[in-house]
N, C-alpha and C positions, 0 to 999 in steps of 0.2 A: 520428450525430452531427448537430449542430445547424448547422453552417455552411452555412447556405442563403442565397438569392439577398438575403433582407431583411439579414441580417447582414453578407454581404457588401458591403451598402449601406453600414453602419457603418464597416465598415474604409474604404471609398471614402472617407467623410469625413474619416477620418484621417490619409489617404495625400494628400489634396489640397493641406494647406500645404506638402508637399515639392515641388509645384509651383515650378518655377523653380531647383530644386536640380542639380548636377552631378554626374556618377555619378563617384565616387570611387575605390571599389574594388568587383570581383565576384569571387567565390568559389563553389565547387562541393562543398561538404562531404562529398557523397554522390552516390551516380548519380541521385537525383530530386529533389535541392533545390539552391538555388540564391541566394545571398545579394548583394543589390546595395546598396551604401554609398551615400548622396547626401548630399553637403556642402550646407548650406545658410547662410543667413547666422546661422541659431540653433545651427549646429552639424551635426556629422555623425550622420544617422540610417540604421538597415539596414534594408533591407525581406527580409524571408523569404518564399522560395517554394517549396512543396513539390508535387510531382505524385504523390507517394505515394499509393496507393490508400486506406489507412486513415488517413492523416493529413495530406490534401491541404488546403492552406491557401495564403494571402498575407496577411502583417500585419508591422508593424514591431516587430523585436526587441531585446530587450537583452541575449539570452544569448551568453555566447562559445561558438563552436564549434569545434573543431581542423578545419582543412584538411588535404588531401593535399598532399605535398612535391611533386608532378606535378599540375598543373590538367589535369582531363579535356577532350577536343575538344570538347564544348558549352561548356565554359568559355571555353575559348581564341576559339572562334567569336562567344561574347557580347564579350568583351573587344575583339574588330576592330571588332565593329559599333556598341558601346555605348559603348566608352571616351573617356571626358570630353565624354560626352553631356548635354545637358540635358533633364531631365523636365520638358514641357511641358503632360502632361493625364492624367488617371485617368478614363479610361470604363466605364462599365456600361450593357450593354443591357436596359431595363428591370429586372427584378428576377432575370435570368438569373445563373447561376454562374460568370460570365465578367468577369475584370476586363480593360482594356486599357490598358496602358502606354505613352503615346506620348513615345518621346525624339527629340529635333532633334540631329542628329550630323552628321558631315561623311563622306563617303565617301573612295575612295582617290584620286577625281579632283579632289577638293578642292570637291566641290559638296556644299551644304546638304541635308540629307535627313529624312525621318522614318522612323524604323524603330519598330515597335510589339511590344509583348511582350502574346502574348494568354493569361493566366493563367486556364487552364478548371480550376475546381474543382468536378470532378463524378465523385467515387468512385473507382471503377476505371479509367473515362475519362478522369481528369485528365491534363493535359498542360500544356507548357509551350513556347509556339511563338513563334517569331521572324519577324516579315513585315515585307518592304520597304514602300518608298513606292508601290510600284506594286500592292499587296495580293498578292504572292506569297510562297509560304513559304521561307523562306532554310532553316530547319531547326527540328527541333523535341525537346524532351529525349526523348521517344518518337516512333517513327517508327510511322504506321500503315499497312500496306499491304492490297491486295486480299485477302490470305487473313483478315488479321485485320478487316476492316470492311469490305463492298462498299458502304454508305452513304455514307462518309466515310472517304477518306484522307488522312492528313497525310505528305507527303514532300515534300522539297525541289525545288522548281522549279515546286508545284502551284498552282493560287489558292486563296487563304483562303477557307473557307465556315465560317456559322456551324452547329453543329450543329443537327439538327433539333428542332423543336420546335412544340408546339401550341397554339392559340390558349386562355390564360385570363386571368384578370382580374388587375389589379396592384390590392392593397389602398391602394397608396399615390395612386393615380388615379381608381379607381372609385366608382359612387355607392350609397349604400344601396340603391336601387332595384335597379341592377344584381344585386346580392348575394342581395335578396332573389328576384329573378326567377331566377338560375343555381341557387338552392336550390329552387325549385319543380319546375326542369325537369330537376334531375338524378334519377338511380336512386336508389330508397330504400336506405340504409347509414347506417353509424355515421358520426356526424356531423363528427369528427375527419376520417375517409377522405374524406369529401366536399367539406371545407372543401379538402384536400391537392388534390381534382381540380380546383378553383373555383379557387383562386389560384396563381399563380407566384411562386416565391421562397420558399416557406414549408415549414419543415420539420415533422416530425410532432410535436415537443415543442410548438412554438408553436401547432400546430393543435389540440392536447390542452389547451393551457392556454385557449384561445379557449373550449373546449367546456367546460371546467372551471368558467370562469367565468360561461358563459350558462346551464349548467344546476345550477351551485351544487355541484358536485360527483357531481351524478348522471348517469346513462348516457341520453345523446340520439341520436335518428336525425333524419337529416334531414328526413323529411317528418312528422314528428309532433312539429313545435316549435310552442309556443304563443305569444301575442303577447307575454307577458313574456319567454319565453328568447330570440325572434328580437330583442326590444329589447336585450336584455343582450349577444347576440353583435353586434349591427350596433355597440353602445356600445364594446365591447373593441376591435374591428377598428380602430373610429375613434380611440380612444386609442393602440394600438398604434403607428398611421399618425403622430400627433402626436408620440410618443415616439423616433420614427425620424428624422422630418424636423426636428424642431426640437432635435436630439442632447439629448435628455433620459434616454436607455437606462439601464437598470440592469443591468449586466453580470454574470450570474450561472452559477455553474457548481456541477452536484451532484453530491454521491459518497454511497455507501453507508456503513453504519455501521463498515464496515472501512478507511474510508478511499478506496476506489478510486472515481476520477471517472466518471462515467456519463453526463453529457451539460452542455449549456450552453447559454444564450440571451442575448438581448440585452433580455429582460424580466426581472422578478422572478416567478418559479416556485414556483406554488402546490401543483400538482398532486399533487405526492409525498406533502404531508402531513408525517409524522413518521418516514416511510420513508426519507427521504435529509436528510440535511445539504446546507445551501446557503451557498456563500460570494460574496460581491459583489466585482469588481472594478473599476477607476477607468473601463478603457478595453476596448473591443474588442481590440487588439493585445495589451492587459496580458494579459487573459482567455484568448485563445488561445497565446498564452507560457505562462502559468502550466499550462493544461489538458493541452497538449500534451507539455511538457517533463516536469511531474509524472507523467504517463500514461506518456509513456514510459521515464523513469527508473526507475518502480516495474517495468514489464516487465523492462528490462535487470536491474534487481536481483535479480529471482526467478529469471532464467535464471542468472545467474551462480553465486546461490546454492542451486541444485538438487542438486548436489553434498552440500553441506553439511546440508541438508534430509534427502535419503536417506540420508546417515551416521547421523544424528542418530536417525533412525527406524530403522535397523537396530541402533544400539546401545542405544535404548531398549528394543526389542522382545527384545535379547539378554539385557540386564539384568533385565528383569519375567521372562522364564523361568527364569533361573537365582535369583531370590529366592524364585519358586514352588517350584520343587524343594528350596530349603534350608528353606521352611516344612514342605513335606511331612517332609522328614526330621528336623526341629525336632518335629513332633508325635508321630513315632515314641518320641525321648527322653523322651517324659512319661511312661511305663511304665518308667522307670529305677528307681524305687523297689520294682518288683517283684522286680529282681535281688538286691537288698540282703536283701530279706525273706527270700528263697531260702537265701543264703548263711548267716544268721544261724538258720533252720530247721535246716541241714542241720548246721551247727556244734552246736546244740544236742543233735541225734539223731543224732550221729555213733557211738554206742555201738549202735545199732540196725541200722546201714548196713553191708551187706558190699561188699566189691569185687565187679564181676559184677550187682550191683541195677540194674535199669532203671529204678527208680523207688522212691519213699518215699511215706508219708502220716503228715503230722506235724501236730499241733496250732499253730495259729496262734495264740500266746500275746500279740502285741501285739492282738488282737482281744479283747474283752470275754465275747464268746461262745466262744471259741477253736473256733472251726471248724476242720475237718478240711481239709488242703492237699494234693493230689497234685503231688509235683515230682519231674520228670523229671532221670534220671541218666544219665552216660554210663559203660557198663558197663566201659570199658577205665580207667577213672579210679577210683583210693580215693576215700572220703568227702571226705578232705582237699582233694584235688584238685577234685572236683567243687565244694564249698564255694568254692574260689579263683577257680574258673572263673567264677562268679555274681557275686563279688567284682569279675573284672576287667571282667565286663559292666558293672557297676555303673558303675566308672569311667570307663569309654569313655563309656558314655550322659553322663556328668555333664560331661565334656570338650567331647563333641559338642555338647551342648547350649550350652554356654559358647561355644564358638568358633562355632557357627550364628547365636548370637544377635549376635554381633561383624559377623559377614559380612552377616546381613541389615541390620543398620544401615546398616553400611556402602554396602551396596546400595541401600539406599533413599535414602541420602545423594547416591549418584550418579545416581540418579534424579531427584533435586531437581535435581542439578546440569546434568543433560543439558537437564533441564525450562527452566531459566533460559536455558541457551545457545539452546535453540529459540526462547522467547520473544523474547530479544534478535534473533536472525534474521528471526523473523517483523516486526518494527519497524524492520529494516534500511534506509535511506532512499540511501545512496550505497555505492558500491565500497569506499570507505575502510572502510565499517562492516562490509562483509564480511571485508575482509583481517584486519582487528583481530580479529575472531571467529575465525578461521581459524588466526592466531596463537597465540591463548588454546588452541584445541585441541591445537595440536602443543606447548604447554608442559606438557600436562596428559598427553600420550601418544596421544591418541585420532588423531593424524596423523602419518604420518612425516614428518620435516622436510626438504623439498625444498632446492633450490641455488636460490637466489633472487637474480637481478641487481639490484645495487644496496642500497641501503637501503630498508627498509619505510617506507611512507608515515607521516608524523606523524599520532597518532590525533588524530581532532577533540575539540575541547573538550566539556565536557557540556552538553546543552540547556539552555537558560537560560529563564526565566519571569520577568515582572514582576506581582506581586498587585496588586489594584486599591488595596492600601494603602499600594504603591511597595516590599514587598520583593522583592530577588532569590531566586527559587527556580531550583533546579539539579536536574537529573537525569541520572545514568549511563546511557551507552549501552549498555556491556557490562558484563561482572562484574569485570574488572578496575578499570574506571572506576568502577564502584560502592565497591569498595574504597580507590580513592585518595579520593575523596569523601567517604566517610564516616569513615575512619582516620587519613588525613593532612591533608584539605585543611579538615575541618570544623574550628570553634572551638567550645569546650565548652559554651557556652550557646545555640550554633546548634539548630535543631529538625529532627530525624530524622524520616522518615515511610517506613513500609514497609506494602503491602497484608499483611492477617494470612492467613497460610498460603495465600497466592497468589504463583506466580511472577510477581516484576516488578522494576522498576527501585529503586533506593535514591532517595530525594527530600529534598534539604536546604534549608533556609529559612534565609538569612543573615539572621541577627539583630544584628549588631553589638551585643550585649549587650541589647538591648532585648526585651521581651516581644510577642509577635508578637498581635497582636487575632486573635478568633474567624475572623473571616472569612479572612483569610490562610490559618488554619490549614485551613479548609474547602476554599479554593481549592487547595491543596497537596495536600489529600486526593483529590480530583478529579483532579489531575494524577497522582497517584500510583496513582489507578484506571486511569487512560485508557491509564498506560504500564505496564499488567499483563497476565496471562492474564484477569482477571477485567474487560476492558474493554466483554463484552457484558452482562453483568448486570446485574438492576435494582439491585441494592445491594450495595456492596463495603465490607467492615470493612479500615479502614486505621488500623494502630497509631501511634502517633507519642510521641517523648520527646526529652530534651536529649541531645545528641551524644555528652554524657561518661557516658551510661549503654548506651553500644553497645560491644561487645569483638568479637574475633575470635577464634575458639576454636583452639587450638596444632592447626597441622597442617590444617585447615578449606580447602576448595576457594575458589576467589574468589568471592566474593559472598556467602560464608556468614558470619552473624554471631549474637551473640547480644545480647538487651538486657532491662533492667529497669525498673522506674519508670516504664512506659508508660500510654496512655491508649488510648482507641479510640473512630473517628469512623466512622460508617456512611452510605457518600455512594453518589449515583448516578454513574455515569460520564458526562460530558459533553464530549465531542469538540469541540463549538462555542466552549464556555467554554475548553477548554483552547487551542484555537488561537488565539483570542483574546487569550491572556494571554502567548502564546509570544513572545518577541522573535526577530524576525527577522534 
């Protein structure tokens, strides 16, 4: 992740307006997270501090977080020392990944003292340390003893010392000659790695972005830069400095084509090309809030839905095997007419057959060449009984063929339904979405109904979009909502869309009787493609028609409909367009 010293510099700039505010509330929602509410003249703001190894950060947050009923001991200690204190300064040592929050507080004796919170954002070594006015550690959210680290212990009563650091250049204060000299004296290596060694407070994503600009996307080595490449490197470093110091940053989050957030920075990211999508946000705090909240929510959702993924995979595999066996049995029924032919030929030649005969050769008068056919007989049966035996086998095959065809059709519909639930589950973004899918599977008999305390949560409304022409577009979150949206909510002249022969959500354009322009239909088709199994395809066919032409077959599973009088649009799934049209 790219929460480096330079990004922390941008966070510091956003925290400085809180200087002069007083501590209003302190909460500790989890073992390694603290939220401090600061009351200023402009209102109350919450500072979120995390010392979690995978998501260490400090920033202003707008997210609501559940707090434990009993505050942890570290939270009580913070309240004791910082309660009603005034934030008097926010400091950073160069571009190190440490922010110092200085508070003016009153101690137990009534004296005014300064208490400092050291927010160390350093991966697995991240910590939140309370320091008194004498520079001694009062306590930390993570205590580090001699067994954990011999270089730097963090224990109550000890003198606070900065983490070990080596001398590197700060791109905020160094001169171009210093950068050139540092590159010339560094060991030959990939340029982005050399930049990380030369500069303090820059992350790999920032170093790669500088390298990408300097080489116009080409691979560069630190000892093989030509004059033009060096000039471009110095220019982009200077431009980054100006963006950071003049607060003209472009806070950008990068996600892959599946929507999984991968990285972020305070400058626009060009290095990923078309491999990733980028989203720009208004501030450093808003970016961190968005990035970690969305990433953690996706991880929590995937973990909570893990049992449903396994269930659906097992059901799909079991149904596929059953259909495969039924198809083999159906192929065996293709020879059913042979049994009827044998029965007819035995009946026609009954005068030639005696009980006890093991076979008979008869002319096949149904064939114009009248070939001889040998028919096996049961020596224990009379000729009439042998004929009836073959007629009975023929009737069994006819009945089996009809029943197997019905069972295979039902099995294929079941596979389509399970695939639709699986697709909805992959796009679930909240626990509520998972609960609704779980309830749907219970109704269909795939999950045993358990005892639930209280009422199930109310289903979320359909996902809402607004087209460029101002038309409202709604998308169902699951099969039940697809049915409600299409069959109950839609007016007759609303436009209905669905991916052709691909599992996906029902999409509805609310027209209010008007005819939607082609651009709106195209945008709705893109939305339908993104909210389907075909979101990773290059081209997706999307059928669309008026809602009046959409019907639900009797006894069909949730989400299953039939429609007529439709047209088809071929669109390329565009996640950026889909996100830009989405109503937040």
